N, C-alpha and C positions, 0 to 999 in steps of 0.2 A: 582708743578702742575701749568701749564700755562693755561690761559683762552683765547680762541679765541672770541673776542667781537663781531665779525660779523657772528659767527656760529649760525644759527637759525634752525638747523635740529631738535633740541629737540622740537621746537614749532610745526613743522609739525607732528612729532611723537605723541605729546601730544594731538593734535586735533583729532587724530584717536583713542586714548585710551578711551575717555569718552565723554559724551555730555557736552557742555559748553553754558553759556549764550551768547546771541548775542554780548554783549560788550566785553566779554573775547575772543570770537572767532575773532572779529575784531582786537583786540589788538594782538593776536597771529599771525594773518595773515598780518596785516598792520604795526606793529611796534609801538614804543613809540613816543608820541607827546609831553609829558611833564612829570613833576615830579610825578604826580598821576599815570600816565601810567607806569612809570618806577617802582614805588613801587608795583603796581598790577602785573606787569610782573615778578618781583622778587618773589612775593607770589606764582604765578603760577608755577614758576620754582622749588620752594621747593616742591610744591604739586606733580609735575611731577617726581622729584627724589624719593619721598616716594612711589608713585604708581609704578614706574618702579622697585624699589627694592622689593616691595611686590609681583609683578607679577613674577619676577625672582625667588624668594623664592618658590612660588607656583609651578613654572615650574620644579624646582629641586626635589620636593617631589613626 
């Protein structure tokens, strides 16, 4: 599995899936500025993957 580090399509998709705090929305739209932002973006990506998986499972039922 290869990762495209400049692919931010998941961020736009995740912004439309649920409401976010202003700081999270700014991070998703503007990108990372430091270590703390990178850590938080990683946490948001894991949350996105879980939510996307759950929505796909609900859609199949």
